[in-house]
C-alpha positions as CSV (number, residue, x, y, z in Angstrom):
1,M,-19.9,9.8,16.5
2,S,-23.7,9.6,15.6
3,N,-24.8,9.3,12.5
4,Y,-26.3,12.9,12.3
5,G,-22.8,14.0,13.6
6,K,-21.4,12.4,10.6
7,Y,-23.8,13.5,8.1
8,I,-22.9,17.2,9.0
9,L,-19.5,16.9,9.2
10,L,-19.8,15.5,5.9
11,F,-21.9,18.1,4.5
12,A,-19.4,20.8,5.7
13,L,-16.6,19.0,4.1
14,F,-18.4,18.8,0.8
15,L,-19.3,22.7,1.2
16,L,-15.7,22.9,1.8
17,L,-14.9,21.6,-1.7
18,I,-17.9,23.8,-3.1
19,L,-16.3,27.1,-1.6
20,I,-12.8,26.2,-3.4
21,R,-14.4,25.9,-6.8
22,V,-17.0,29.0,-6.2
23,F,-14.2,31.1,-5.3
24,E,-11.3,29.8,-7.4
25,D,-10.7,33.0,-9.1
26,V,-10.2,34.8,-6.1
27,L,-8.2,32.3,-4.2
28,F,-5.8,31.2,-6.9
29,Y,-3.7,32.4,-9.5
30,D,-4.7,30.5,-12.9
31,P,-4.8,32.3,-16.3
32,Y,-6.5,28.9,-17.5
33,L,-9.6,29.3,-16.0
34,Q,-10.6,32.2,-18.5
35,F,-8.6,30.5,-21.0
36,F,-10.4,27.2,-21.1
37,K,-13.8,28.9,-20.9
38,N,-13.3,30.0,-24.4
39,D,-10.5,31.6,-25.6
40,Y,-8.3,28.4,-26.2
41,L,-10.0,28.1,-29.7
42,Y,-9.0,31.3,-30.8
43,I,-6.0,32.3,-29.3
44,D,-2.7,31.2,-28.3
45,N,-1.4,30.2,-24.8
46,P,-2.0,32.9,-22.4
47,R,1.0,34.4,-20.7
48,R,1.5,32.9,-17.1
49,E,4.2,32.8,-14.4
50,V,5.0,28.8,-14.5
51,F,6.5,28.8,-10.8
52,K,3.5,30.8,-9.5
53,L,1.1,28.8,-11.5
54,S,2.7,25.4,-10.2
55,A,2.4,26.8,-6.5
56,Y,-1.1,28.0,-6.9
57,T,-2.2,24.6,-8.5
58,S,-0.2,22.5,-6.2
59,L,-1.7,24.5,-3.2
60,R,-5.2,23.9,-4.8
61,Y,-4.5,20.1,-4.9
62,V,-3.6,20.0,-1.8
63,L,-6.3,21.8,-0.2
64,N,-8.7,19.3,-2.1
65,S,-6.9,16.3,-1.0
66,I,-7.2,17.0,2.6
67,I,-10.5,17.7,2.2
68,S,-11.3,14.5,0.1
69,L,-9.3,12.3,2.3
70,S,-11.4,13.9,5.3
71,I,-14.4,12.9,3.9
72,I,-13.2,9.2,2.9
73,Y,-12.0,9.1,6.8
74,V,-15.5,9.9,7.9
75,F,-16.9,7.9,5.4
76,Y,-15.5,4.8,5.8
77,K,-14.0,5.2,9.3
78,D,-11.0,2.7,8.1
79,K,-7.0,3.5,8.3
80,A,-5.9,1.3,5.9
81,M,-8.6,2.8,3.1
82,L,-7.2,6.2,4.4
83,K,-3.4,4.7,3.7
84,F,-4.1,3.6,0.6
85,S,-6.3,6.8,-0.8
86,V,-3.0,8.9,1.1
87,G,-1.2,6.6,-1.6
88,I,-3.1,7.2,-4.7
89,Y,-3.2,11.2,-3.7
90,V,0.4,11.1,-4.0
91,V,1.8,9.3,-6.7
92,S,-1.0,11.0,-8.8
93,Y,0.0,14.4,-7.6
94,I,3.6,13.6,-9.0
95,I,2.6,12.3,-12.5
96,L,-0.2,14.8,-13.1
97,L,2.1,17.5,-11.9
98,L,4.9,16.2,-14.0
99,L,2.6,16.5,-17.3
100,F,1.1,19.7,-16.0
101,L,4.4,21.5,-16.4
102,F,5.5,19.6,-19.7
103,F,2.2,21.0,-21.3
104,V,2.6,24.4,-19.4
105,I,6.3,24.8,-20.6
106,N,5.6,23.2,-24.2
107,P,2.0,24.6,-25.2
108,K,0.6,23.5,-28.6
109,Q,-2.7,24.0,-29.7
110,E,-3.2,20.2,-30.5
111,N,-2.7,19.3,-26.9
112,Y,-5.0,21.5,-25.4
113,Y,-7.9,18.7,-24.5
114,I,-5.4,16.7,-22.9
115,F,-4.1,19.5,-21.1
116,F,-6.9,20.7,-20.0
117,N,-8.0,17.2,-18.6
118,I,-4.8,16.8,-16.5
119,R,-5.2,20.2,-15.0
120,R,-8.8,19.2,-14.4
121,F,-7.6,16.0,-12.2
122,L,-4.9,18.9,-10.7
123,I,-7.7,21.7,-9.7
124,Q,-10.9,19.5,-9.0
125,P,-11.6,16.8,-6.7
126,L,-12.1,14.1,-9.3
127,L,-10.0,11.4,-7.4
128,L,-12.7,11.8,-4.9
129,L,-15.4,10.8,-7.3
130,L,-13.6,7.8,-8.1
131,L,-12.2,6.4,-4.8
132,L,-15.6,6.7,-3.1
133,P,-17.2,4.2,-4.7
134,A,-14.0,2.2,-5.4
135,L,-13.4,1.9,-1.7
136,Y,-17.4,1.2,-1.1
137,Y,-17.1,-2.0,-3.8
138,H,-13.9,-3.1,-1.9
139,K,-15.2,-2.9,1.4
140,Q,-18.7,-4.5,0.3
141,H,-16.3,-7.4,-1.3
142,K,-14.2,-8.0,1.7
């Protein structure tokens, strides 16, 4: 693939991540979107359907992960890095979802900050922001 084609593909993949974020209200069930914008300081935890929330959060994580892994592969063209990244995404998903469910089932106002950040790792492609420079550093020092 030429550099031109690589840049167009990377642009399209990043655009997909942006579109997921822009249309999050329409695409995903998440009562915490509005709650964490400002209400968490004043009201109790929002009403939610735990299974539906978990399913949509998982769907969003999977979509972001597939796109992020595609970006990593297009950027580095290294299957070993891709396999390592898949492992990171799978282990992170298991750990983060268990913590997420704990905080959803046992909501306490003093835990909202940690819950907000765990949720953020599940619904936004933050692992990509961590993995891209880490893999680049690894590749440079290999």
